[in-house]
C-alpha positions in Angstrom: 35.0 -15.2 -58.9 34.9 -11.4 -58.5 32.1 -10.0 -60.5 33.1 -7.9 -63.6 31.9 -4.4 -63.7 28.1 -4.4 -63.6 27.9 -8.1 -63.0 25.6 -9.8 -60.5 26.8 -9.7 -56.9 28.4 -12.7 -55.3 26.0 -14.9 -53.3 27.4 -15.2 -49.8 25.6 -17.7 -47.4 25.7 -16.0 -44.0 26.8 -18.3 -41.1 26.0 -21.3 -43.3 29.3 -22.9 -42.4 28.5 -22.8 -38.7 26.7 -26.1 -39.0 27.1 -29.1 -41.3 23.5 -28.9 -42.3 23.8 -25.2 -43.2 27.0 -26.0 -45.1 25.4 -28.7 -47.3 22.3 -26.5 -47.9 24.6 -23.6 -49.1 26.5 -25.9 -51.4 23.3 -27.3 -52.8 22.0 -23.8 -53.4 25.2 -22.8 -55.3 26.5 -20.1 -53.0 29.7 -18.5 -54.2 31.0 -18.1 -50.6 30.1 -20.0 -47.5 30.6 -17.9 -44.4 31.6 -19.4 -41.0 32.5 -17.7 -37.7 35.8 -18.9 -36.3 37.0 -18.6 -32.7 40.3 -19.8 -31.2 39.4 -21.4 -27.9 41.3 -23.8 -25.7 43.8 -24.5 -28.5 41.1 -25.4 -31.0 39.4 -23.5 -33.8 35.7 -23.6 -33.1 33.0 -22.7 -35.6 30.1 -20.9 -34.0 28.5 -17.5 -33.6 27.8 -17.9 -29.9 30.3 -16.3 -27.5 31.8 -17.8 -24.4 31.1 -16.1 -21.0 34.5 -16.3 -19.3 34.3 -18.9 -16.5 30.5 -19.2 -16.7 29.3 -22.5 -18.1 27.3 -21.3 -21.1 27.6 -19.8 -24.6 25.4 -16.8 -25.5 24.3 -14.3 -28.1 21.5 -11.8 -27.7 18.7 -13.7 -26.1 20.1 -17.2 -26.8 21.9 -19.2 -24.1 23.2 -22.8 -24.5 25.2 -25.0 -22.1 29.0 -24.8 -22.6 29.3 -28.6 -22.3 27.5 -29.2 -25.6 29.8 -30.5 -28.4 31.2 -27.7 -30.5 31.8 -27.9 -34.2 35.5 -27.6 -35.1 36.9 -26.1 -38.3 38.7 -29.2 -39.5 35.3 -31.0 -39.4 33.8 -28.3 -41.6 36.6 -28.4 -44.1 36.4 -32.2 -44.3 32.6 -32.1 -44.8 33.0 -29.5 -47.6 35.4 -32.0 -49.4 36.9 -29.1 -51.5 33.5 -28.1 -52.8 33.2 -24.8 -51.0 35.0 -21.5 -51.1 34.8 -20.3 -47.5 34.6 -16.8 -46.1 36.0 -17.2 -42.6 35.0 -14.5 -40.2 37.6 -14.3 -37.4 36.1 -13.7 -34.0 37.4 -12.8 -30.6 39.2 -9.9 -28.8 42.8 -10.8 -29.6 44.5 -11.3 -33.0 46.0 -14.8 -32.2 43.1 -16.4 -34.0 44.7 -15.3 -37.3 48.0 -17.1 -36.6 46.1 -20.2 -35.4 43.9 -20.2 -38.5 46.7 -19.6 -41.0 48.7 -22.6 -39.6 45.7 -24.9 -39.7 44.7 -24.0 -43.2 48.3 -24.4 -44.4 48.3 -28.0 -43.0 44.7 -29.0 -43.7 43.9 -27.3 -47.0 47.2 -26.2 -48.6 46.8 -23.8 -51.4 43.0 -23.8 -51.4 41.7 -20.3 -51.9 40.0 -18.9 -48.8 38.5 -15.5 -47.9 39.1 -14.2 -44.4 37.4 -11.2 -42.8 37.2 -9.6 -39.4 36.2 -6.5 -37.5 39.5 -7.0 -35.5 41.8 -6.1 -38.4 45.1 -7.1 -36.8 43.9 -10.7 -36.8 44.1 -10.6 -40.6 47.7 -9.4 -40.9 49.1 -13.0 -41.0 47.1 -13.6 -44.3 48.3 -10.5 -46.2 51.4 -12.1 -47.7 49.7 -15.5 -48.5 48.9 -15.9 -52.2 46.0 -18.3 -51.5 44.2 -16.0 -49.0 41.9 -13.1 -49.9 41.6 -10.6 -47.1 38.5 -8.5 -46.3 38.2 -5.9 -43.6 34.7 -5.6 -42.0 32.9 -2.6 -40.5 29.7 -2.6 -38.4 29.7 0.9 -36.8 30.0 4.4 -38.2 33.4 4.8 -36.6 34.6 1.5 -38.1 33.4 2.6 -41.6 35.4 5.8 -41.2 38.6 3.9 -40.3 37.9 1.4 -43.1 37.9 4.1 -45.7 41.4 5.0 -44.6 42.5 1.4 -44.3 41.7 0.3 -47.8 43.9 3.1 -49.3 46.9 1.1 -48.3 46.1 -1.2 -51.2 46.8 -4.5 -49.5 43.3 -6.0 -49.0 41.0 -7.6 -51.5 37.6 -6.6 -50.2 35.4 -5.0 -47.5 32.2 -5.9 -45.7 30.1 -2.9 -44.7 26.9 -3.1 -42.7 23.9 -2.2 -44.9 22.9 0.7 -42.7 26.0 2.6 -43.8 25.8 2.1 -47.5 25.5 4.8 -50.1 26.3 4.9 -53.8 29.2 7.3 -53.1 30.7 5.0 -50.5 30.4 2.0 -52.6 32.0 3.8 -55.6 34.8 5.1 -53.3 35.6 1.6 -51.9 35.5 0.0 -55.3 38.4 2.3 -56.4 40.5 0.6 -53.7 39.3 -3.0 -53.5 37.9 -5.7 -55.8 35.0 -6.8 -53.7 32.5 -4.6 -51.7 30.0 -6.7 -49.8 27.2 -5.9 -47.4 25.0 -7.6 -44.8 22.4 -8.3 -43.7 20.2 -8.6 -46.8 17.3 -10.9 -46.0 14.4 -9.8 -48.2 13.8 -9.0 -51.9 13.4 -5.3 -51.2 16.7 -5.1 -49.4 18.4 -7.0 -52.2 17.0 -4.6 -54.8 18.3 -1.6 -52.9 21.8 -2.8 -52.2 22.2 -4.1 -55.8 21.2 -0.6 -57.0 24.0 0.8 -54.9 26.6 -1.2 -56.8 27.8 -3.8 -54.3 29.7 -6.7 -55.6 28.7 -9.2 -52.9 25.6 -9.8 -50.8 25.5 -11.7 -47.5 22.2 -13.3 -46.7 20.5 -15.7 -44.2 17.5 -16.0 -46.4 17.2 -19.0 -48.8 15.0 -17.1 -51.2 17.5 -14.2 -51.5 20.4 -16.7 -51.9 18.5 -18.4 -54.7 17.8 -15.1 -56.4 21.5 -14.1 -56.2 22.6 -17.5 -57.6 20.1 -17.3 -60.4 21.3 -13.8 -61.3 24.9 -15.0 -61.3 24.1 -17.8 -63.6 22.2 -15.4 -65.8 
């Protein structure tokens, strides 16, 4: 799946796995990777971008607030709905690395041997996946400090890819990272101009929320 040198970037459907509707749309569009946000909460693996608020009865993100009592999508439901037709990029969320242990155990039971990509800004949560031959591990960086640490981290040679926020990209950084990892991805890329710019920098994967950008990526991949 990794693009050969100079090949079109992978098409990654941002947060598409956070709903069954989004999952099916990404599959229909031909996305290479379907991203989903995974939280360990109350002994379950929940798929959502919204955060809990401690003891308060709501979930939130930015300006959005929803009641905590609403049903929450669970990862086993997403895996079952995909019916083996998706390759997932699971973004591990939370403040503690136990989500990685929980996720590895569930995947071993529910989807043994199926290739899956995992990423996180909390890198210790990925450690459990490093020795697993069916897991592809990506470290993610949103801030400048995280990018600096990521440049050091990839030199260990034990991760498969990186995700770097688009605001930090340069040709030099992309080239440097490609010397250590197979896949250099970026987000958010939600308009044709942004897609043209990041493609010119040499990234090998693009994460988008925009159906038009996703379609353009898929078309370029099919060439």
